[in-house]
N, C-alpha and C positions, 0 to 999 in steps of 0.2 A: 917157465919165469928165465928170462936173459936176465944175465950179471950184471950187475951197474956199478959205475965207478963213483964212491962218494967224491961229492965236490962241494966246496964252501963258498956261499957267499950269503948278503944280507937284504934286504928289502927294505924300501922306503914308501913315501907317499908325496902327492902335489894337490895342487888348487883347481876348481872347477866354477863354473858358473853359475822371480817374485810372480808373481802372479795376480790374478785379478783383486778379487775384494778379501782382505785378511781381516780376521779379528784375532789377536792377540790375547791372551789367557793367563798364559805364567810364563817366566822366563830360569833358566836354570844356568849358574853363571859355571865356567868351567875358565882352566888359564890362557883358552886362545880365543876367546868372544862367548857369546849365550845359544842357547835352544831355547825357542820359543815353541809352543803350541800355538798352532794355526788353523784357520777353517777359511776355505776359499769355495768361492762360488764362481760359477761359468755363466752368470747373470740372469739365468733362468732356474729351474729348481732343484741344481745340482750341486752339493755341496760336498766336500770331502775335510775332514780333520787328517792334521800329520803335523809332523814336528816341521820345524825350520831352523837351519843351522845357518852361519854366517858364512861360511864355506867350508871348503873340504878339509883344510887342517881343523876347524871345531868339529866336525863330522869324526874324524880319524881320532882325534883326541879324547872326544867322550867316549869311543868305542873302544879306545885302549885302557878307559880309565875303569870304565865298568869291566871289561874282563880283569883288570887288577885287583879289583875289589871284591868279585867272586871269588879269586884264587884268596883272599885275605881272609874272605868271612871261613870257607871251607876248611883254612888252613887252621883258626880259632879252634874248630870242632874234632880236626886229628890231636889237635895241642894236649887239647883236654880228657880225647877219650881215645886216641891212639893204642893204647895200650891194651884195648880188648882187641879177642879173636872176630872173625869176620861176624859171624851170626850176631854175636853180642854186641859189636859195634852196630850194624844195621837195627839190630833191637832197639839198642839208644837211640838212635835218631831219628825212630819213629815214636820212642816214648815221650821226648823232649820235645817235639814235633819241629825240628831242626828243618829249615827249607833254605835249601842250597841257593834259591834264586833271589834270595832276599833284597839284596843289592839293586837287583834291575826292579824288583816290585816297588822297592822307596824311590826309586826314581822316576819313575812311571806314574807313584800317586804325587811327587811333589810338582808334576807336570801338570796332575790331572788328565794322564793320557790314557783312557778309557778302552780306546779300540787298538792297543798295539796287535804286531803279529805275534810277539809272545803269547799274549794272554790266548790267542786263539789256538796257535800250537798246544798252550796246555791241557787245553778242554780238547785237542781232538787227540794228544798224545794218550790221555788218560782214557778215553776210550776204546783205543788201539790196545792199550795194554791188560784191558778187562775182556781180554776173551782166551779161550782155551790153546790155541794155536796164533802165534802171531807172523799172521802174513805178509811177508815181505814187501807184496805188490798193495797193499793198501796202508803200509808205516807212511804214517802225515810227513817223515821226514822228507818225501821224496817230493811232496809240494811243498813245505816249511822248508828249504834248503839251507837255510843260514844258522850260525849259530845264535844261541839263548839271548847274549849280549847284540848282537847287530838287529835282530828281531826286535828289541824293545823301543830301538830307534824307528820303527818302519811301522805304519800303519797295517793292518789286516790285510790290503790291497797289496801290500810290500813299495806305499809311497811313501818320499819326503822330498822336502825341499833344500837344496843347498846352494847359497846364494841365490842367482837368477832361476836356477833350472829347477824344472819337476824332473825327479828321479822315479821312473818305476821298479823295482826288481822282481823278477818271477822264477818260477822254477827252470825257465829254458834261457834266460836270459834280462838285457835291460832292455828299456825305453828310456833317453833323457830327452826332455822336450826344453831346450836351453834358451828359449824366449819366455820360459814361464806362462806357454798359453794354456789357460787351466780349459779350455775349449778341446784342445788337442787329446788331453788325459782324459778326458769324458769319453770323451768319441771313442778313444781307443778301447776305454774300459767297456764299452758297449757294443763291441766287436768290432770296431771299423778299421781295419788292417790299412788301409788305404792313408792313416794319417802316419806312417811309415818310411813313405814317400815326400812329402811336406819337407819346405824348408825348417830349419833349426830342428830338426830330429837325427839325432843319430841311435842307432841300435844295434845289436847284433845277434835279432831274431829273424835276419833277413837272409841267411845263410846258406841256403837251400843249393847253392851252385858250387859251393866248396866240396874240397876233397872229403870223402868218409872219413879219413883219420885225421884232419884235422881242426878242431873246434874250438870253439870259445868259449864254451861252458860245458862241463859234463861232470858228473857223478857218478859213483860206482859202491854195492855196500855189498859185504860178503861176509856169510854168518857160520860162524861154527858153535855148535850146540856140543861142547865137549864133554857135558852130563848129561844123563835124564831129565834134570833138574834145572841146568844152569847153562845158557850160551852168551856168548859176544855177537855183535854187530861190528863189525871193521867198514870202515868208510874214507873214500880217496875222492876229491874234487879239486877243479879247477874253474875257478870263475875271472873273466876277462872285463871287469869297471870300464868306466869312461877314463878312469886316470889311471887304475893299476892291475897289475894281477896279483890273482889272490888263489894258493894252493892250502889243503888242509889234508891232513890224518886225522882221524878219530877213532878212538874203539869207546865200546858202551856197553854195560855188563847188567845181566839181566837175572832173574831168578824166578823160575814157576813158585806161583804163592795160591792155592786152592784152583780156582776155576781161571785165575788170570797168571799176568806175570807181574812184576814190580822191578825199578831198577836194583840194581846189588852192590855195594861198597867191597871192592877189593883192590888188592894191589894191580895194577896197570900201567903197561908202558907204552909209548909212543913216541916215533920218530919221523922226520917226513924229508923228502931228498925231492926235489924238483927241478926239473929244467923246463922254463917256457921258451917258445919257439917265435921266431918270425911270423908274419901275416899268412903265409904259405907253408909253415912248418918246413921251409929248409934249410936253418940254420938257428940254434940256441941263441939267445938273445938275454936269457937273463937264469942264473942256476943260484940254488943254495940246498945246505944242510942245518936243518933246525938244532941238530944235538939232540939227546934224550930226554920224555918227561918221565918220571916216575912216583905214583902215587896212589894212596889208598882212596880212591875214586869212583864214582858211580860212572863218570865218564870223562877223558879225557883226549886233549886235541895238541897237535903243533900245526902251525902255521907259518907260511911263507909270503910274503908280500914284496912286490917291485914295482917301481914306479915305471909308467911308460905312458902315453897321449896316445887316444885311440886314433885308430885301432891299434893298440900297442900289442899284445901277446896273444899266442894258441897253443894247447894241449895237442901233444900228436898222441896218438893212439899207440898203449902199450910201453910207454918211455916217461912220460912229461911225469908225472907225481908215485910216488913210491911211499905207501906206508908201512913201519917198520912196528910190529908188535910182540908185546912179551902180556902175557895172561896165565892163570892156573898151570904156572911151570911151562908156557909153550913160549917158543919165539919164532916167527915166522913173519912175511912179507908179502903185501898185496901191490899190483901196479894196477895205478886206473888205465880202463883198457872198457872199448865196446864194441 
C-alpha cells in the first residue's frame, strides 16, 4: 500500500431534473419540499411504484434527515445500556427487540412504501447470514450497494423520480431519463440496452472504452476473521451520480451463532480520505477527509460527497478512496482497488 497524505475538504450537492400517469398515494413533508408515493404506467400493462421528490435538494435533505434519525435512535439505546459489556449489550438488544432501522421503517410506513429496496435487502441479508460460511461472492451487499437510508428512498429496482427525471440506480451505475419517459425505463428494465443511446438519457453504464484504472462506479470488500467466531467486513466505494460524486468507508461486525451469523455490536472506528479525479483521471478535482467516527455499533461508515455536473468525477485505481478502520484492538486501512 502506498502512503497517502491527509488532505481536507467538504462536499455538497445540487439540483436536477415527470412521467406519464401518476397516482399520488401519500405525502411526507420535509424542510425543502415533499415526498410522494406514486405509481407510473407506460400506457400498456406495466406499472412501477416509487417515491417522487420535488428536486435533488428534497432528495438529499430527506436522505440526510433519515441518516440523522438513525444515529439518534441508536444513540438512545447506547445511552441507556452502554455500560454493559459487548456480550451483555448484544443480548440486551435482542431481549428488548431493539430495531436499529426503526426510523426507516416508520418513514416507509408513513408513505405506504411497501416495495423499497431496503425491504428487499433485509430479506436477502437474513438469508445470507443463515449460512455456516459467509461467502463474499453471495453477499447481498454486492447487489444492494447503497446505505440503508438511501435504499429506503429507492424501490426494489433502484428507481426514484426526482423532479422531471426518472433515475435508476444499479450495482454497476445509473441511468437517468431526463424527460421522464416511462417507456424508456420499462424497455431498459426488460433488457433493451439501446435506450442508453437515445436522447434525454444520461448514464455511466457505457464506459467500456474507458481506462481500466479510471471508473465512475466501483466498490471493494475486505474481510478480517480476527477470531474463530468473529469477523469484520471493511468496505470502500466510489459512486458518480448525475449531480455529485460520493465515497464511503464502512466497517460491519459479525459473530458466529449456531449454524449461522449475526451482526455484532462492538467498538468500531472508521475514517475516509477521498480523492475525486476528473473525467480522465488526469488530475484531482475534489478531495476530503471526514475525520474519525467511533461508536459501539454493528456497522458504521463515513461519507464524503462533492458537487459536480455530469459527467463529474471518476475514481482512480488504488488512490481515490482510503478507509481507515479500528476494531478489536486493531488499526489498519484499505484503499479502493480493482
